[in-house]
C-alpha positions as a Markdown table, in Angstrom:
| # | Residue | x | y | z |
|---|---|---|---|---|
| 1 | Met | 16.7 | -15.5 | 7.3 |
| 2 | Asn | 14.8 | -17.1 | 4.4 |
| 3 | Val | 11.3 | -17.6 | 5.7 |
| 4 | Thr | 8.7 | -18.0 | 3.0 |
| 5 | Asn | 5.0 | -17.2 | 3.0 |
| 6 | Gly | 4.4 | -21.0 | 2.8 |
| 7 | Met | 6.4 | -21.6 | 6.0 |
| 8 | Ile | 4.3 | -19.0 | 7.8 |
| 9 | Lys | 1.1 | -20.5 | 6.4 |
| 10 | Asp | 2.2 | -24.0 | 7.5 |
| 11 | Ala | 2.9 | -22.7 | 11.0 |
| 12 | Val | -0.5 | -21.0 | 11.2 |
| 13 | Tyr | -2.3 | -24.1 | 9.9 |
| 14 | Ala | -0.4 | -26.1 | 12.5 |
| 15 | Gly | -1.9 | -24.0 | 15.2 |
| 16 | Ala | 0.2 | -20.8 | 15.6 |
| 17 | Ser | -2.0 | -17.7 | 15.9 |
| 18 | Thr | 0.3 | -15.0 | 17.2 |
| 19 | Leu | 3.4 | -13.3 | 15.9 |
| 20 | Lys | 5.4 | -14.9 | 18.8 |
| 21 | Glu | 4.1 | -18.4 | 18.0 |
| 22 | Val | 5.0 | -17.9 | 14.3 |
| 23 | Gln | 8.4 | -16.5 | 15.2 |
| 24 | Glu | 9.1 | -19.5 | 17.4 |
| 25 | Ala | 8.0 | -21.9 | 14.7 |
| 26 | Thr | 9.7 | -20.3 | 11.7 |
| 27 | Gly | 12.2 | -17.6 | 12.9 |
| 28 | Ala | 10.3 | -15.0 | 10.9 |
| 29 | Ala | 10.7 | -11.4 | 11.9 |
| 30 | Thr | 13.4 | -12.3 | 14.4 |
| 31 | Val | 16.6 | -10.8 | 12.9 |
| 32 | Cys | 16.0 | -7.1 | 12.2 |
| 33 | Gly | 12.3 | -6.8 | 12.5 |
| 34 | Ala | 11.8 | -4.9 | 9.2 |
| 35 | Cys | 9.3 | -7.5 | 8.0 |
| 36 | Thr | 7.3 | -7.7 | 11.2 |
| 37 | Glu | 4.3 | -5.8 | 9.9 |
| 38 | Asp | 4.2 | -8.0 | 6.7 |
| 39 | Val | 4.4 | -11.1 | 8.8 |
| 40 | Glu | 1.6 | -9.9 | 11.1 |
| 41 | His | -0.6 | -9.3 | 8.0 |
| 42 | Leu | 0.2 | -12.8 | 6.7 |
| 43 | Ile | -0.7 | -14.3 | 10.0 |
| 44 | Glu | -4.1 | -12.5 | 10.0 |
| 45 | Gln | -4.8 | -13.7 | 6.5 |
| 46 | Phe | -3.9 | -17.3 | 7.2 |
| 47 | Val | -5.8 | -17.4 | 10.5 |
| 48 | Lys | -8.9 | -16.2 | 8.6 |
| 49 | Glu | -8.4 | -18.9 | 5.9 |
| 50 | Arg | -7.9 | -21.5 | 8.6 |
| 51 | Gly | -11.2 | -20.6 | 10.2 |
């Protein structure tokens, strides 16, 4: 699956705040799970930016 950082950021800025919400919005970390930790860190970063 080709989910970009920008897609994750867009999902967070649209209201997603959890891994599950970002997964539902983007499909990130739903195939093999190898990137789950990276996605969680991005979510944390973007939630902080969002305020």
